[in-house]
Structures are given as C-alpha cells and as structure tokens.
All heavy atoms as TSV, in Angstrom:
chain	resi	resn	atom	element	x	y	z
A	1	MET	N	N	28.978	88.846	42.971
A	1	MET	CA	C	29.888	88.270	43.944
A	1	MET	C	C	29.357	86.920	44.461
A	1	MET	O	O	30.096	85.956	44.554
A	1	MET	CB	C	30.101	89.254	45.088
A	1	MET	CG	C	31.108	88.815	46.073
A	1	MET	SD	S	32.747	88.984	45.370
A	1	MET	CE	C	33.712	88.903	46.815
A	2	LYS	N	N	28.071	86.878	44.781
A	2	LYS	CA	C	27.478	85.654	45.298
A	2	LYS	C	C	27.506	84.547	44.256
A	2	LYS	O	O	27.764	83.401	44.558
A	2	LYS	CB	C	26.047	85.929	45.761
A	2	LYS	CG	C	25.404	84.781	46.452
A	2	LYS	CD	C	24.042	85.165	46.970
A	2	LYS	CE	C	23.408	84.044	47.736
A	2	LYS	NZ	N	22.103	84.375	48.253
A	3	ASN	N	N	27.232	84.896	43.005
A	3	ASN	CA	C	27.230	83.934	41.920
A	3	ASN	C	C	28.642	83.349	41.701
A	3	ASN	O	O	28.800	82.168	41.440
A	3	ASN	CB	C	26.723	84.600	40.643
A	3	ASN	CG	C	26.421	83.583	39.553
A	3	ASN	OD1	O	26.208	82.422	39.832
A	3	ASN	ND2	N	26.430	84.038	38.330
A	4	THR	N	N	29.653	84.174	41.831
A	4	THR	CA	C	31.026	83.721	41.667
A	4	THR	C	C	31.403	82.735	42.757
A	4	THR	O	O	32.059	81.714	42.490
A	4	THR	CB	C	31.993	84.933	41.709
A	4	THR	OG1	O	31.601	85.863	40.713
A	4	THR	CG2	C	33.418	84.497	41.456
A	5	ASN	N	N	30.972	82.993	43.980
A	5	ASN	CA	C	31.265	82.060	45.092
A	5	ASN	C	C	30.565	80.731	44.887
A	5	ASN	O	O	31.123	79.679	45.203
A	5	ASN	CB	C	30.843	82.686	46.416
A	5	ASN	CG	C	31.737	83.827	46.820
A	5	ASN	OD1	O	32.859	83.941	46.373
A	5	ASN	ND2	N	31.215	84.691	47.687
A	6	THR	N	N	29.360	80.754	44.345
A	6	THR	CA	C	28.619	79.510	44.102
A	6	THR	C	C	29.309	78.680	43.037
A	6	THR	O	O	29.484	77.472	43.187
A	6	THR	CB	C	27.170	79.837	43.646
A	6	THR	OG1	O	26.541	80.626	44.644
A	6	THR	CG2	C	26.386	78.582	43.430
A	7	ILE	N	N	29.708	79.313	41.967
A	7	ILE	CA	C	30.400	78.598	40.880
A	7	ILE	C	C	31.719	78.039	41.393
A	7	ILE	O	O	32.079	76.896	41.098
A	7	ILE	CB	C	30.620	79.531	39.674
A	7	ILE	CG1	C	29.259	79.866	39.042
A	7	ILE	CG2	C	31.540	78.892	38.641
A	7	ILE	CD1	C	29.308	80.916	37.976
A	8	ARG	N	N	32.452	78.811	42.155
A	8	ARG	CA	C	33.734	78.332	42.715
A	8	ARG	C	C	33.514	77.135	43.637
A	8	ARG	O	O	34.291	76.169	43.615
A	8	ARG	CB	C	34.432	79.477	43.471
A	8	ARG	CG	C	35.734	79.098	44.060
A	8	ARG	CD	C	36.732	78.731	42.985
A	8	ARG	NE	N	37.931	78.201	43.612
A	8	ARG	CZ	C	38.900	77.641	42.976
A	8	ARG	NH1	N	38.858	77.571	41.660
A	8	ARG	NH2	N	39.940	77.191	43.595
A	9	SER	N	N	32.441	77.155	44.429
A	9	SER	CA	C	32.132	76.040	45.329
A	9	SER	C	C	31.802	74.782	44.529
A	9	SER	O	O	32.210	73.680	44.900
A	9	SER	CB	C	30.978	76.390	46.247
A	9	SER	OG	O	31.314	77.464	47.078
A	10	ILE	N	N	31.056	74.934	43.443
A	10	ILE	CA	C	30.702	73.802	42.613
A	10	ILE	C	C	31.944	73.202	41.968
A	10	ILE	O	O	32.146	71.997	41.949
A	10	ILE	CB	C	29.668	74.198	41.535
A	10	ILE	CG1	C	28.321	74.505	42.211
A	10	ILE	CG2	C	29.505	73.121	40.477
A	10	ILE	CD1	C	27.297	75.115	41.297
A	11	ILE	N	N	32.831	74.049	41.463
A	11	ILE	CA	C	34.081	73.578	40.850
A	11	ILE	C	C	34.940	72.865	41.897
A	11	ILE	O	O	35.513	71.818	41.610
A	11	ILE	CB	C	34.848	74.754	40.206
A	11	ILE	CG1	C	34.088	75.259	38.995
A	11	ILE	CG2	C	36.254	74.352	39.833
A	11	ILE	CD1	C	34.620	76.531	38.405
A	12	ASP	N	N	35.018	73.396	43.112
A	12	ASP	CA	C	35.776	72.733	44.171
A	12	ASP	C	C	35.218	71.358	44.491
A	12	ASP	O	O	35.977	70.400	44.671
A	12	ASP	CB	C	35.794	73.601	45.441
A	12	ASP	CG	C	36.649	74.848	45.296
A	12	ASP	OD1	O	37.479	74.895	44.346
A	12	ASP	OD2	O	36.494	75.766	46.133
A	13	CYS	N	N	33.897	71.237	44.560
A	13	CYS	CA	C	33.269	69.934	44.845
A	13	CYS	C	C	33.544	68.930	43.732
A	13	CYS	O	O	33.826	67.756	44.013
A	13	CYS	CB	C	31.760	70.112	45.026
A	13	CYS	SG	S	31.294	70.882	46.578
A	14	VAL	N	N	33.489	69.383	42.494
A	14	VAL	CA	C	33.770	68.492	41.352
A	14	VAL	C	C	35.215	68.008	41.397
A	14	VAL	O	O	35.495	66.821	41.144
A	14	VAL	CB	C	33.444	69.190	40.023
A	14	VAL	CG1	C	33.961	68.404	38.839
A	14	VAL	CG2	C	31.951	69.408	39.893
A	15	ILE	N	N	36.146	68.894	41.721
A	15	ILE	CA	C	37.556	68.507	41.805
A	15	ILE	C	C	37.775	67.484	42.919
A	15	ILE	O	O	38.504	66.497	42.736
A	15	ILE	CB	C	38.433	69.756	42.013
A	15	ILE	CG1	C	38.453	70.594	40.713
A	15	ILE	CG2	C	39.858	69.380	42.423
A	15	ILE	CD1	C	39.100	71.954	40.876
A	16	ILE	N	N	37.131	67.685	44.059
A	16	ILE	CA	C	37.252	66.730	45.175
A	16	ILE	C	C	36.660	65.381	44.774
A	16	ILE	O	O	37.263	64.328	45.024
A	16	ILE	CB	C	36.573	67.280	46.420
A	16	ILE	CG1	C	37.392	68.466	46.959
A	16	ILE	CG2	C	36.419	66.207	47.491
A	16	ILE	CD1	C	36.712	69.244	48.058
A	17	MET	N	N	35.488	65.371	44.134
A	17	MET	CA	C	34.862	64.118	43.714
A	17	MET	C	C	35.720	63.379	42.672
A	17	MET	O	O	35.830	62.170	42.706
A	17	MET	CB	C	33.452	64.361	43.156
A	17	MET	CG	C	32.440	64.747	44.210
A	17	MET	SD	S	30.757	64.865	43.624
A	17	MET	CE	C	30.854	66.258	42.520
A	18	LEU	N	N	36.333	64.130	41.768
A	18	LEU	CA	C	37.230	63.524	40.788
A	18	LEU	C	C	38.439	62.889	41.448
A	18	LEU	O	O	38.850	61.788	41.100
A	18	LEU	CB	C	37.697	64.564	39.761
A	18	LEU	CG	C	38.666	64.078	38.693
A	18	LEU	CD1	C	38.008	62.992	37.835
A	18	LEU	CD2	C	39.126	65.233	37.840
A	19	GLY	N	N	38.991	63.573	42.453
A	19	GLY	CA	C	40.118	63.010	43.195
A	19	GLY	C	C	39.751	61.721	43.898
A	19	GLY	O	O	40.514	60.739	43.860
A	20	VAL	N	N	38.575	61.675	44.527
A	20	VAL	CA	C	38.104	60.464	45.204
A	20	VAL	C	C	37.909	59.345	44.184
A	20	VAL	O	O	38.293	58.194	44.420
A	20	VAL	CB	C	36.826	60.743	45.999
A	20	VAL	CG1	C	36.183	59.463	46.510
A	20	VAL	CG2	C	37.107	61.697	47.154
A	21	PHE	N	N	37.309	59.671	43.054
A	21	PHE	CA	C	37.101	58.682	41.985
A	21	PHE	C	C	38.413	58.069	41.532
A	21	PHE	O	O	38.531	56.863	41.370
A	21	PHE	CB	C	36.378	59.339	40.804
A	21	PHE	CG	C	36.215	58.442	39.614
A	21	PHE	CD1	C	35.172	57.548	39.556
A	21	PHE	CD2	C	37.093	58.520	38.543
A	21	PHE	CE1	C	35.003	56.718	38.461
A	21	PHE	CE2	C	36.955	57.682	37.461
A	21	PHE	CZ	C	35.889	56.788	37.406
A	22	LEU	N	N	39.419	58.911	41.333
A	22	LEU	CA	C	40.726	58.425	40.873
A	22	LEU	C	C	41.407	57.556	41.925
A	22	LEU	O	O	42.033	56.539	41.591
A	22	LEU	CB	C	41.627	59.608	40.491
A	22	LEU	CG	C	41.194	60.384	39.254
A	22	LEU	CD1	C	42.061	61.615	39.085
A	22	LEU	CD2	C	41.224	59.512	38.025
A	23	ILE	N	N	41.255	57.916	43.182
A	23	ILE	CA	C	41.861	57.105	44.268
A	23	ILE	C	C	41.162	55.762	44.379
A	23	ILE	O	O	41.818	54.716	44.482
A	23	ILE	CB	C	41.806	57.868	45.602
A	23	ILE	CG1	C	42.777	59.061	45.548
A	23	ILE	CG2	C	42.151	56.960	46.767
A	23	ILE	CD1	C	42.631	60.026	46.699
A	24	VAL	N	N	39.841	55.754	44.307
A	24	VAL	CA	C	39.090	54.505	44.459
A	24	VAL	C	C	39.366	53.556	43.294
A	24	VAL	O	O	39.465	52.343	43.485
A	24	VAL	CB	C	37.571	54.806	44.563
A	24	VAL	CG1	C	36.742	53.557	44.427
A	24	VAL	CG2	C	37.263	55.516	45.866
A	25	HIS	N	N	39.545	54.082	42.096
A	25	HIS	CA	C	39.730	53.244	40.917
A	25	HIS	C	C	41.187	53.138	40.476
A	25	HIS	O	O	41.464	52.755	39.334
A	25	HIS	CB	C	38.868	53.784	39.771
A	25	HIS	CG	C	37.409	53.633	40.003
A	25	HIS	ND1	N	36.657	54.597	40.616
A	25	HIS	CD2	C	36.575	52.590	39.748
A	25	HIS	CE1	C	35.411	54.166	40.692
A	25	HIS	NE2	N	35.341	52.951	40.197
A	26	ARG	N	N	42.122	53.377	41.353
A	26	ARG	CA	C	43.544	53.378	40.984
A	26	ARG	C	C	44.027	52.033	40.461
A	26	ARG	O	O	44.840	51.999	39.538
A	26	ARG	CB	C	44.404	53.858	42.154
A	26	ARG	CG	C	44.425	52.902	43.341
A	26	ARG	CD	C	45.116	53.524	44.557
A	26	ARG	NE	N	45.131	52.626	45.671
A	26	ARG	CZ	C	44.123	52.497	46.541
A	26	ARG	NH1	N	43.043	53.219	46.402
A	26	ARG	NH2	N	44.222	51.643	47.551
A	27	ARG	N	N	43.507	50.940	40.983
A	27	ARG	CA	C	43.956	49.615	40.517
A	27	ARG	C	C	43.435	49.318	39.116
A	27	ARG	O	O	44.099	48.667	38.318
A	27	ARG	CB	C	43.487	48.534	41.480
A	27	ARG	CG	C	44.196	48.622	42.811
A	27	ARG	CD	C	43.746	47.521	43.729
A	27	ARG	NE	N	44.379	47.647	45.019
A	27	ARG	CZ	C	43.840	47.232	46.150
A	27	ARG	NH1	N	42.662	46.651	46.151
A	27	ARG	NH2	N	44.485	47.397	47.281
A	28	VAL	N	N	42.236	49.796	38.807
A	28	VAL	CA	C	41.676	49.631	37.485
A	28	VAL	C	C	42.511	50.394	36.459
A	28	VAL	O	O	42.856	49.878	35.392
A	28	VAL	CB	C	40.206	50.070	37.431
A	28	VAL	CG1	C	39.658	50.027	36.015
A	28	VAL	CG2	C	39.355	49.210	38.356
A	29	PHE	N	N	42.834	51.656	36.768
A	29	PHE	CA	C	43.640	52.450	35.851
A	29	PHE	C	C	45.032	51.863	35.674
A	29	PHE	O	O	45.583	51.853	34.580
A	29	PHE	CB	C	43.731	53.907	36.344
A	29	PHE	CG	C	42.392	54.610	36.338
A	29	PHE	CD1	C	41.944	55.261	37.471
A	29	PHE	CD2	C	41.603	54.635	35.207
A	29	PHE	CE1	C	40.742	55.909	37.487
A	29	PHE	CE2	C	40.367	55.290	35.209
A	29	PHE	CZ	C	39.942	55.936	36.345
A	30	SER	N	N	45.580	51.345	36.766
A	30	SER	CA	C	46.888	50.713	36.684
A	30	SER	C	C	46.841	49.482	35.768
A	30	SER	O	O	47.748	49.269	34.966
A	30	SER	CB	C	47.359	50.300	38.071
A	30	SER	OG	O	48.545	49.572	38.010
A	31	ALA	N	N	45.781	48.679	35.887
A	31	ALA	CA	C	45.646	47.512	35.035
A	31	ALA	C	C	45.457	47.909	33.565
A	31	ALA	O	O	45.994	47.248	32.680
A	31	ALA	CB	C	44.467	46.663	35.497
A	32	LEU	N	N	44.747	48.977	33.321
A	32	LEU	CA	C	44.568	49.441	31.937
A	32	LEU	C	C	45.880	49.910	31.333
A	32	LEU	O	O	46.167	49.629	30.173
A	32	LEU	CB	C	43.543	50.593	31.903
A	32	LEU	CG	C	42.075	50.214	32.060
A	32	LEU	CD1	C	41.223	51.467	32.183
A	32	LEU	CD2	C	41.624	49.380	30.882
A	33	ILE	N	N	46.672	50.624	32.110
A	33	ILE	CA	C	47.923	51.183	31.611
A	33	ILE	C	C	48.974	50.094	31.390
A	33	ILE	O	O	49.655	50.066	30.364
A	33	ILE	CB	C	48.441	52.281	32.560
A	33	ILE	CG1	C	47.504	53.484	32.516
A	33	ILE	CG2	C	49.868	52.686	32.193
A	33	ILE	CD1	C	47.776	54.519	33.582
A	34	THR	N	N	49.103	49.188	32.371
A	34	THR	CA	C	50.161	48.179	32.303
A	34	THR	C	C	49.745	46.910	31.560
A	34	THR	O	O	50.592	46.072	31.264
A	34	THR	CB	C	50.623	47.788	33.717
A	34	THR	OG1	O	49.514	47.200	34.421
A	34	THR	CG2	C	51.159	48.971	34.475
A	35	GLY	N	N	48.436	46.750	31.308
A	35	GLY	CA	C	47.977	45.545	30.644
A	35	GLY	C	C	47.829	44.375	31.607
A	35	GLY	O	O	47.727	43.236	31.177
A	36	GLY	N	N	47.816	44.678	32.904
A	36	GLY	CA	C	47.700	43.640	33.904
A	36	GLY	C	C	46.282	43.127	34.066
A	36	GLY	O	O	45.364	43.538	33.333
A	37	GLU	N	N	46.103	42.261	35.031
A	37	GLU	CA	C	44.803	41.674	35.299
A	37	GLU	C	C	43.895	42.707	35.958
A	37	GLU	O	O	44.287	43.384	36.904
A	37	GLU	CB	C	44.958	40.440	36.196
A	37	GLU	CG	C	43.666	39.686	36.387
A	37	GLU	CD	C	43.882	38.445	37.207
A	37	GLU	OE1	O	45.024	37.947	37.255
A	37	GLU	OE2	O	42.895	37.984	37.808
A	38	MET	N	N	42.656	42.782	35.488
A	38	MET	CA	C	41.678	43.691	36.079
A	38	MET	C	C	41.205	43.165	37.430
A	38	MET	O	O	40.952	41.966	37.579
A	38	MET	CB	C	40.461	43.846	35.151
A	38	MET	CG	C	40.740	44.690	33.968
A	38	MET	SD	S	40.996	46.392	34.431
A	38	MET	CE	C	39.685	47.152	33.594
A	39	PRO	N	N	41.061	44.040	38.412
A	39	PRO	CA	C	40.572	43.600	39.709
A	39	PRO	C	C	39.075	43.235	39.609
A	39	PRO	O	O	38.347	43.761	38.756
A	39	PRO	CB	C	40.779	44.827	40.604
A	39	PRO	CG	C	40.912	45.976	39.691
A	39	PRO	CD	C	41.428	45.448	38.402
A	40	GLU	N	N	38.668	42.325	40.473
A	40	GLU	CA	C	37.275	41.896	40.512
A	40	GLU	C	C	36.423	42.971	41.157
A	40	GLU	O	O	36.755	43.522	42.202
A	40	GLU	CB	C	37.166	40.585	41.317
A	40	GLU	CG	C	35.790	40.006	41.354
A	40	GLU	CD	C	35.363	39.414	40.021
A	40	GLU	OE1	O	36.239	39.044	39.211
A	40	GLU	OE2	O	34.147	39.302	39.806
A	41	ALA	N	N	35.297	43.284	40.522
A	41	ALA	CA	C	34.362	44.281	41.072
A	41	ALA	C	C	33.591	43.688	42.233
A	41	ALA	O	O	33.264	42.496	42.210
A	41	ALA	CB	C	33.412	44.746	39.997
A	42	PRO	N	N	33.271	44.495	43.276
A	42	PRO	CA	C	32.463	43.975	44.365
A	42	PRO	C	C	31.048	43.638	43.912
A	42	PRO	O	O	30.585	44.107	42.865
A	42	PRO	CB	C	32.440	45.127	45.382
A	42	PRO	CG	C	33.059	46.292	44.737
A	42	PRO	CD	C	33.685	45.867	43.468
A	43	GLU	N	N	30.346	42.820	44.675
A	43	GLU	CA	C	29.002	42.363	44.307
A	43	GLU	C	C	28.030	43.525	44.107
A	43	GLU	O	O	27.222	43.515	43.198
A	43	GLU	CB	C	28.476	41.364	45.338
A	43	GLU	CG	C	29.181	40.027	45.306
A	43	GLU	CD	C	29.093	39.330	43.959
A	43	GLU	OE1	O	28.033	39.384	43.318
A	43	GLU	OE2	O	30.106	38.770	43.547
A	44	TRP	N	N	28.076	44.510	44.994
A	44	TRP	CA	C	27.131	45.633	44.872
A	44	TRP	C	C	27.387	46.409	43.594
A	44	TRP	O	O	26.458	46.922	42.978
A	44	TRP	CB	C	27.193	46.559	46.081
A	44	TRP	CG	C	28.498	47.309	46.221
A	44	TRP	CD1	C	29.576	46.933	46.921
A	44	TRP	CD2	C	28.814	48.550	45.572
A	44	TRP	NE1	N	30.580	47.859	46.770
A	44	TRP	CE2	C	30.138	48.882	45.956
A	44	TRP	CE3	C	28.130	49.417	44.729
A	44	TRP	CZ2	C	30.776	50.030	45.526
A	44	TRP	CZ3	C	28.784	50.565	44.308
A	44	TRP	CH2	C	30.087	50.854	44.701
A	45	HIS	N	N	28.636	46.456	43.171
A	45	HIS	CA	C	28.988	47.176	41.940
A	45	HIS	C	C	28.414	46.440	40.734
A	45	HIS	O	O	27.921	47.064	39.796
A	45	HIS	CB	C	30.502	47.289	41.850
A	45	HIS	CG	C	30.962	48.387	40.952
A	45	HIS	ND1	N	30.899	48.298	39.581
A	45	HIS	CD2	C	31.506	49.600	41.205
A	45	HIS	CE1	C	31.402	49.385	39.039
A	45	HIS	NE2	N	31.769	50.206	40.010
A	46	LYS	N	N	28.481	45.125	40.763
A	46	LYS	CA	C	27.950	44.324	39.670
A	46	LYS	C	C	26.441	44.448	39.590
A	46	LYS	O	O	25.870	44.406	38.495
A	46	LYS	CB	C	28.316	42.855	39.876
A	46	LYS	CG	C	29.787	42.591	39.766
A	46	LYS	CD	C	30.078	41.133	40.072
A	46	LYS	CE	C	31.545	40.858	40.134
A	46	LYS	NZ	N	31.814	39.468	40.517
A	47	LYS	N	N	25.790	44.599	40.740
A	47	LYS	CA	C	24.332	44.697	40.760
A	47	LYS	C	C	23.861	46.036	40.225
A	47	LYS	O	O	22.896	46.125	39.481
A	47	LYS	CB	C	23.838	44.497	42.195
A	47	LYS	CG	C	22.344	44.584	42.329
A	47	LYS	CD	C	21.921	44.359	43.752
A	47	LYS	CE	C	20.419	44.549	43.901
A	47	LYS	NZ	N	19.992	44.459	45.297
A	48	TRP	N	N	24.523	47.106	40.604
A	48	TRP	CA	C	24.042	48.446	40.301
A	48	TRP	C	C	24.594	49.025	39.003
A	48	TRP	O	O	24.013	49.957	38.453
A	48	TRP	CB	C	24.357	49.383	41.469
A	48	TRP	CG	C	23.486	49.116	42.635
A	48	TRP	CD1	C	23.821	48.344	43.705
A	48	TRP	CD2	C	22.150	49.528	42.842
A	48	TRP	NE1	N	22.754	48.290	44.577
A	48	TRP	CE2	C	21.714	49.018	44.073
A	48	TRP	CE3	C	21.266	50.306	42.088
A	48	TRP	CZ2	C	20.458	49.244	44.573
A	48	TRP	CZ3	C	19.998	50.546	42.610
A	48	TRP	CH2	C	19.611	50.009	43.825
A	49	PHE	N	N	25.711	48.527	38.520
A	49	PHE	CA	C	26.331	49.063	37.319
A	49	PHE	C	C	26.536	47.957	36.310
A	49	PHE	O	O	26.627	46.785	36.668
A	49	PHE	CB	C	27.679	49.751	37.646
A	49	PHE	CG	C	27.532	50.862	38.625
A	49	PHE	CD1	C	27.856	50.666	39.960
A	49	PHE	CD2	C	27.060	52.089	38.239
A	49	PHE	CE1	C	27.725	51.668	40.880
A	49	PHE	CE2	C	26.917	53.108	39.141
A	49	PHE	CZ	C	27.240	52.906	40.475
A	50	CYS	N	N	26.658	48.296	35.066
A	50	CYS	CA	C	26.797	47.286	33.991
A	50	CYS	C	C	28.227	46.750	33.969
A	50	CYS	O	O	29.113	47.344	33.369
A	50	CYS	CB	C	26.455	47.905	32.659
A	50	CYS	SG	S	24.753	48.417	32.544
A	51	CYS	N	N	28.442	45.632	34.597
A	51	CYS	CA	C	29.758	44.965	34.581
A	51	CYS	C	C	29.675	43.660	33.834
A	51	CYS	O	O	30.650	42.953	33.695
A	51	CYS	CB	C	30.264	44.713	35.998
A	51	CYS	SG	S	30.706	46.223	36.845
A	52	GLY	N	N	28.494	43.254	33.401
A	52	GLY	CA	C	28.351	42.051	32.615
A	52	GLY	C	C	27.899	40.838	33.403
A	52	GLY	O	O	26.919	40.221	33.088
A	53	LYS	N	N	28.611	40.478	34.499
A	53	LYS	CA	C	28.335	39.219	35.193
A	53	LYS	C	C	27.315	39.352	36.322
A	53	LYS	O	O	26.870	38.351	36.850
A	53	LYS	CB	C	29.646	38.677	35.790
A	53	LYS	CG	C	30.694	38.374	34.764
A	53	LYS	CD	C	31.953	37.898	35.450
A	53	LYS	CE	C	33.060	37.707	34.447
A	53	LYS	NZ	N	34.304	37.373	35.111
A	54	GLY	N	N	26.970	40.553	36.715
A	54	GLY	CA	C	26.176	40.714	37.925
A	54	GLY	C	C	24.681	40.693	37.762
A	54	GLY	O	O	23.957	41.172	38.605
A	55	GLU	N	N	24.163	40.164	36.678
A	55	GLU	CA	C	22.726	40.202	36.471
A	55	GLU	C	C	22.011	39.052	37.046
A	55	GLU	O	O	22.363	38.082	37.455
A	55	GLU	CB	C	22.441	40.329	34.981
A	55	GLU	CG	C	22.859	41.710	34.510
A	55	GLU	CD	C	23.335	41.699	33.081
A	55	GLU	OE1	O	22.606	41.170	32.232
A	55	GLU	OE2	O	24.408	42.206	32.822
C-alpha cells in the first residue's frame, strides 16, 4: 500500500511538471506548429542551456 502511494505521488508530480513545462513553452510550440517566428530566449536560458548564441 505504501509503495503504491509513493508511485502515485511521483506520477502526479511528473504530470504537474509536464503541465508547467507546456504552459511556459506555449509560444515555442505555437511557432513550431504554425511556422511562425521563434520567440527570443531570455539571457539566463542562453547561458545555462544550449541555444547557440549565449556562449
């Protein structure tokens, strides 16, 4: 019973994090789908993740 509750809690957290990810990146996904202009990434994002220009 305890193991089942732990697994369910982990799954719930992953679903919530996925929802937040989709909300935060909604403009990027929209640009990919419609072929529109990609939004500019913030400076901290360029520094910490591979975006090409932030080195």
